[in-house]
C-alpha positions as CSV (number, residue, x, y, z in Angstrom):
1,M,-24.3,137.2,-119.8
2,A,-27.7,137.1,-118.3
3,I,-30.5,134.9,-119.5
4,I,-33.7,136.7,-119.8
5,I,-36.8,134.5,-119.4
6,E,-40.1,136.0,-120.2
7,E,-43.5,134.4,-120.2
8,R,-45.0,133.9,-123.6
9,K,-47.8,136.2,-124.0
10,R,-51.0,134.6,-125.2
11,K,-52.2,136.3,-128.3
12,I,-56.0,136.2,-128.7
13,S,-56.6,135.8,-132.3
14,L,-59.7,137.2,-133.9
15,V,-60.7,133.7,-135.2
16,N,-60.6,132.2,-131.7
17,L,-62.7,135.1,-130.3
18,V,-65.3,134.7,-133.1
19,V,-65.5,130.9,-132.5
20,Y,-66.0,131.3,-128.8
21,A,-68.6,134.0,-129.3
22,V,-70.6,131.8,-131.7
23,I,-70.5,128.9,-129.3
24,A,-71.6,131.0,-126.4
25,L,-74.4,132.5,-128.6
26,I,-75.6,129.0,-129.6
27,V,-75.6,127.8,-126.0
28,F,-77.4,130.8,-124.6
29,S,-80.0,130.8,-127.3
30,A,-80.7,127.0,-126.8
31,V,-81.1,127.6,-123.1
32,Y,-83.5,130.5,-123.7
33,F,-85.6,128.6,-126.2
34,L,-85.8,125.4,-124.1
35,F,-86.6,127.0,-120.7
36,F,-87.7,130.6,-121.0
37,A,-89.5,131.2,-124.3
38,S,-93.2,130.9,-124.4
39,T,-94.7,128.0,-126.4
40,P,-96.2,128.9,-129.7
41,A,-99.9,128.5,-130.1
42,V,-100.7,125.5,-132.3
43,D,-104.0,125.0,-134.1
44,V,-105.3,121.6,-133.4
45,I,-107.1,119.9,-136.2
46,I,-108.9,116.8,-135.1
47,P,-108.9,113.9,-137.6
48,A,-112.1,112.2,-138.6
49,P,-111.4,108.9,-136.8
50,L,-110.9,110.8,-133.6
51,L,-114.3,112.5,-134.0
52,K,-115.9,109.1,-134.3
53,T,-114.1,107.9,-131.2
54,T,-115.6,110.8,-129.2
55,Q,-119.0,109.9,-130.5
56,I,-118.6,106.3,-129.4
57,A,-117.2,107.4,-126.0
58,T,-120.3,109.4,-125.3
59,F,-122.7,106.6,-126.4
60,E,-125.0,105.3,-123.6
61,L,-126.2,101.8,-123.8
62,D,-129.6,100.8,-122.3
63,P,-129.4,97.1,-121.3
64,S,-133.1,96.6,-121.0
65,A,-133.5,97.6,-124.7
66,V,-131.0,94.9,-125.7
67,F,-132.4,92.1,-123.5
68,D,-136.0,92.8,-124.3
69,S,-135.5,93.0,-128.0
70,R,-137.0,90.4,-130.3
71,E,-133.6,89.6,-131.9
72,F,-132.1,88.8,-128.5
73,K,-135.0,86.5,-127.6
74,L,-134.7,84.6,-130.9
75,L,-131.1,83.7,-130.1
76,K,-130.5,80.0,-129.3
77,K,-128.2,78.7,-126.7
78,P,-125.0,77.2,-128.1
79,M,-124.4,73.5,-128.0
80,L,-122.3,72.4,-125.1
81,P,-119.1,70.6,-125.8
82,P,-119.2,66.8,-125.3
83,G,-118.6,65.6,-121.8
84,S,-115.2,64.2,-120.9
85,G,-115.2,60.4,-121.3
86,T,-112.7,57.9,-120.1
87,F,-109.5,57.8,-122.1
88,G,-107.3,54.8,-121.8
89,R,-107.4,52.2,-119.1
90,D,-107.9,52.9,-115.4
91,N,-104.5,51.3,-114.6
92,P,-102.2,51.3,-117.5
93,F,-99.7,49.0,-115.7
94,L,-102.0,46.0,-115.6
95,S,-101.5,43.5,-118.4
96,F,-104.3,41.8,-120.2
């Protein structure tokens, strides 16, 4: 008697084929949309605080108008902090 050894034939099931096709479709579509598709045009609506920021950024300050103003000249100089005095004894190791 002879023993006949045959290789098992791989049967490609329809379910496996559909799963592989769906995975390949997802990968190729992700690559296309990430790297090759054009970006959609987006309407930019500027919020109100940002408009105020642009107005502040374009503001020009005239230093002579500030320093020559009556309010600036009425300002008083602040009081200086008291001078540093002597704290403790000159030589703390001397006994009295």
